[in-house]
C-alpha positions as CSV (number, residue, x, y, z in Angstrom):
1,X,-6.1,-0.9,-22.2
2,X,-4.2,-3.7,-23.2
3,X,-1.1,-6.1,-21.2
4,X,2.2,-4.5,-22.3
5,X,4.7,-6.8,-24.4
6,X,6.6,-9.9,-23.6
7,X,8.9,-9.7,-21.2
8,X,8.1,-5.9,-20.1
9,X,7.8,-5.6,-15.9
10,X,5.5,-4.8,-14.1
11,X,6.4,-1.5,-11.5
12,X,5.0,-1.8,-7.9
13,X,6.5,1.5,-6.0
14,X,5.8,2.5,-2.7
15,X,7.8,5.2,0.3
16,X,9.1,2.0,1.7
17,X,8.8,-1.4,2.3
18,X,4.5,-1.4,2.7
19,X,4.2,-2.3,-0.6
20,X,5.4,-6.3,-0.7
21,X,2.0,-6.7,0.9
22,X,0.6,-5.5,-2.3
23,X,3.6,-7.1,-4.5
24,X,3.3,-10.4,-2.5
25,X,-0.6,-10.1,-3.7
26,X,0.4,-9.4,-7.0
27,X,2.6,-12.9,-6.8
28,X,-0.1,-15.2,-5.9
29,X,-1.9,-14.4,-9.2
30,X,0.8,-13.8,-11.3
31,X,3.2,-16.1,-10.6
32,X,5.7,-15.6,-14.1
33,X,4.9,-12.0,-14.3
34,X,8.4,-9.9,-13.6
35,X,8.2,-7.6,-11.4
36,X,10.3,-4.2,-10.5
37,X,9.7,-3.1,-6.4
38,X,11.0,0.6,-5.8
39,X,11.4,1.7,-2.3
40,X,11.5,5.7,-2.4
41,X,13.2,5.0,1.3
42,X,15.3,8.2,0.7
43,X,12.1,10.0,1.0
44,X,10.0,8.0,3.8
45,X,7.9,8.6,5.3
46,X,5.7,10.9,2.7
47,X,3.5,11.8,5.1
48,X,6.0,14.4,6.1
49,X,6.0,16.2,2.7
50,X,4.1,18.9,1.7
51,X,1.4,18.0,-0.9
52,X,2.8,19.9,-3.9
53,X,6.6,19.0,-3.4
54,X,5.2,15.3,-2.8
55,X,3.2,15.5,-6.5
56,X,6.7,17.0,-8.3
57,X,8.9,14.5,-6.2
58,X,7.2,11.5,-7.4
59,X,6.6,12.8,-11.0
60,X,9.9,13.5,-11.7
61,X,11.4,10.2,-10.2
62,X,8.0,8.2,-11.7
63,X,9.1,9.6,-14.9
64,X,12.9,8.3,-14.0
65,X,11.7,4.5,-13.7
66,X,9.9,4.4,-16.7
67,X,12.4,5.8,-18.8
68,X,14.7,2.9,-17.7
69,X,12.5,-0.1,-16.9
70,X,9.9,0.4,-19.5
71,X,6.7,-0.8,-17.7
72,X,3.8,-2.6,-18.7
73,X,1.8,-0.9,-15.6
74,X,2.8,0.8,-12.4
75,X,0.8,0.1,-9.0
76,X,1.3,2.7,-6.9
77,X,1.1,0.4,-3.3
78,X,0.8,3.5,-1.3
79,X,-2.2,5.3,-0.2
80,X,-0.5,8.6,0.5
81,X,0.2,8.9,-2.6
82,X,-2.1,7.7,-4.8
83,X,-4.9,9.9,-3.1
84,X,-2.3,12.4,-4.3
85,X,-0.7,11.8,-7.6
86,X,-2.8,9.6,-9.6
87,X,-4.3,12.0,-11.6
88,X,-1.0,14.0,-12.4
89,X,0.9,10.2,-13.7
90,X,-2.3,9.6,-16.1
91,X,-2.1,12.8,-17.6
92,X,1.8,12.5,-17.8
93,X,2.5,9.1,-18.7
94,X,0.4,6.8,-21.4
95,X,1.0,3.1,-19.5
96,X,-1.9,2.4,-17.0
97,X,-1.4,3.0,-13.3
98,X,-3.2,1.0,-10.6
99,X,-3.7,2.7,-7.3
100,X,-4.2,2.0,-3.5
101,X,-7.1,3.7,-1.4
102,X,-8.7,3.0,1.1
103,X,-11.2,-0.2,1.0
104,X,-14.1,1.9,2.4
105,X,-16.8,0.5,0.0
106,X,-16.2,-3.5,0.8
107,X,-15.5,-2.4,5.0
108,X,-19.5,-0.7,4.4
109,X,-20.7,-3.6,2.6
110,X,-19.6,-6.2,4.6
111,X,-19.9,-5.1,8.0
112,X,-22.3,-6.7,10.6
113,X,-22.3,-3.3,13.6
114,X,-22.5,-1.2,10.8
115,X,-19.5,0.6,12.8
116,X,-15.8,0.6,10.8
117,X,-12.7,2.5,11.2
118,X,-10.1,3.5,8.9
119,X,-6.6,3.3,10.2
120,X,-4.6,5.5,7.6
121,X,-1.5,7.8,7.7
122,X,-2.1,11.5,8.9
123,X,-2.2,12.6,4.9
124,X,-4.4,9.8,3.6
125,X,-6.6,10.5,6.5
126,X,-6.3,14.5,5.7
127,X,-6.9,14.0,2.0
128,X,-10.4,15.1,0.2
129,X,-10.0,11.7,-1.6
130,X,-10.8,9.5,1.4
131,X,-13.9,11.8,2.9
132,X,-15.3,11.5,-0.8
133,X,-15.0,7.8,-0.6
134,X,-17.0,7.5,2.6
135,X,-20.0,10.1,1.3
136,X,-19.7,8.1,-1.8
137,X,-19.7,4.4,-0.2
138,X,-20.6,4.1,3.7
139,X,-22.9,7.1,4.1
140,X,-25.2,4.0,6.3
141,X,-22.0,3.4,8.3
142,X,-20.6,5.1,11.5
143,X,-16.7,5.6,10.5
144,X,-13.8,6.3,12.7
145,X,-11.1,8.4,10.8
146,X,-7.6,7.4,12.9
147,X,-4.0,8.9,11.8
148,X,-1.8,6.7,13.0
149,X,1.8,8.8,12.2
150,X,3.8,6.2,13.6
151,X,2.6,2.8,12.4
152,X,4.2,2.6,9.1
153,X,7.6,3.2,10.8
154,X,7.0,0.5,13.1
155,X,5.9,-2.1,10.1
156,X,9.5,-0.5,8.8
157,X,11.4,-1.4,11.5
158,X,9.9,-4.8,12.3
159,X,10.4,-5.9,8.8
160,X,14.0,-5.1,8.8
161,X,14.7,-7.1,11.9
162,X,14.8,-3.7,14.5
163,X,13.0,-3.7,18.0
164,X,9.1,-2.5,18.0
165,X,7.6,-1.1,20.4
166,X,3.7,-2.9,21.1
167,X,3.0,-0.3,23.3
168,X,3.4,2.2,20.5
169,X,1.2,0.0,18.2
170,X,-1.4,-0.1,20.9
171,X,-1.6,3.7,21.0
172,X,-2.0,4.2,17.5
173,X,-4.6,1.2,16.9
174,X,-6.7,2.0,20.2
175,X,-9.2,5.0,18.3
176,X,-10.3,2.4,16.1
177,X,-12.3,0.6,19.0
178,X,-15.5,2.3,19.7
179,X,-18.7,1.5,20.9
180,X,-21.7,3.4,19.2
181,X,-25.5,2.1,20.4
182,X,-24.3,-0.7,22.1
183,X,-22.1,-1.6,18.5
184,X,-18.8,-2.4,18.3
185,X,-16.1,-1.3,15.6
186,X,-16.2,-5.3,13.6
187,X,-14.1,-4.2,10.4
188,X,-10.7,-1.7,10.3
189,X,-9.9,-0.5,6.9
190,X,-6.0,-0.7,6.9
191,X,-5.0,2.7,5.1
192,X,-1.8,2.0,4.8
193,X,0.0,-1.0,2.6
194,X,2.7,-1.4,5.6
195,X,-0.3,-2.2,8.4
196,X,-0.8,-5.9,7.0
197,X,2.9,-6.6,8.3
198,X,1.6,-5.7,11.6
199,X,-1.9,-7.7,11.5
200,X,-0.2,-10.3,14.2
201,X,0.9,-7.4,16.3
202,X,-2.5,-5.6,16.5
203,X,-4.1,-8.8,17.3
204,X,-2.3,-8.6,20.6
205,X,-3.1,-5.3,21.7
206,X,-6.6,-4.8,20.0
207,X,-9.2,-4.4,22.9
208,X,-11.5,-7.6,20.8
209,X,-11.1,-8.9,17.5
210,X,-11.7,-7.0,14.4
211,X,-11.8,-8.1,10.4
212,X,-8.6,-6.1,9.3
213,X,-9.1,-5.0,5.7
214,X,-6.1,-5.6,3.3
215,X,-6.9,-3.9,0.1
216,X,-3.6,-5.8,-1.4
217,X,-5.5,-8.7,-3.3
218,X,-8.3,-6.3,-4.8
219,X,-5.2,-4.4,-6.1
220,X,-4.0,-7.7,-7.8
221,X,-6.8,-8.5,-9.4
222,X,-7.4,-4.9,-11.0
223,X,-3.6,-5.4,-12.2
224,X,-5.0,-8.6,-14.2
225,X,-7.7,-7.0,-15.4
226,X,-5.7,-3.4,-16.9
227,X,-3.5,-6.4,-18.9
228,X,-5.9,-8.3,-19.9
229,X,-4.6,-10.8,-18.3
230,X,-1.7,-10.8,-20.5
231,X,1.1,-12.4,-17.9
232,X,4.1,-12.6,-19.8
233,X,6.6,-15.0,-19.2
234,X,9.6,-14.2,-17.0
235,X,12.2,-12.2,-19.0
236,X,15.1,-11.3,-16.6
237,X,15.2,-11.5,-12.8
238,X,12.4,-9.6,-10.8
239,X,14.5,-6.8,-8.3
240,X,14.0,-4.6,-5.6
241,X,15.7,-1.1,-5.6
242,X,15.7,1.4,-3.0
243,X,16.1,5.2,-3.6
244,X,18.6,5.8,-0.3
245,X,21.1,3.0,-1.7
246,X,21.7,1.4,2.2
247,X,22.6,-1.5,2.5
248,X,19.5,-4.1,3.1
249,X,19.5,-5.9,6.2
250,X,19.3,-10.0,6.2
251,X,16.0,-10.2,7.3
252,X,14.6,-7.8,4.8
253,X,16.7,-9.9,2.1
254,X,15.4,-13.0,3.1
255,X,11.8,-11.1,2.6
256,X,12.5,-9.8,-0.8
257,X,13.8,-13.2,-1.6
258,X,10.2,-15.0,-0.8
259,X,8.7,-13.0,-3.2
260,X,11.5,-13.7,-6.2
261,X,13.0,-10.3,-5.5
262,X,16.6,-10.0,-5.8
263,X,18.1,-6.3,-3.9
264,X,19.6,-4.5,-6.6
265,X,23.3,-3.2,-5.5
């Protein structure tokens, strides 16, 4: 598909602020692109929703966002949402959507030990989509599927400047670290866009070093491809919108500013 008209923004959408990891990667490749970041924090966490209700909610909300911002493309910077709603979104709207799914294929290609883990929300781990990725691209690897229901909330707390408990992080990631036939896990696929913000913390509590595979750079490259490399100059400010309308704490405001975003009032 061709890129959008000059001045059209790219909309980056997540259930919370984890998608800023993807936005940062986009900003590196497309520094002049106007971005609209939408955190559906009023509905966070998506993992607690029933699938049909979540799908209907996101499709409805996306219709409102597209009507309001007329984006050139939409990046669904959320694994839980992408593994559920990309087909209905693409069926309903004519603009291109770039999704976020667990990086199983590159992990299987890069592993030296043949033992990898997929660390994700409970909803992403339960999706047939995730299991089909493993069947298609990682049959020769030993894959540990690890649900981490509390980790995204820990990342949200960290990014908002709130205290976090490293023991929660230790408990959530512990099942990733296994030894099979004398070979240890060497790659952990980060199956939630919140998790890259916890890499430093996870390294502290991990029992041995691993590669934490962040899909954000690949998502940014895919967006450039979808837009045919046509990156318009800025036409208006890049903004961050929060569906809850709650005040944005100072630490998060600083993070947004670092990515060239202004928090909308």
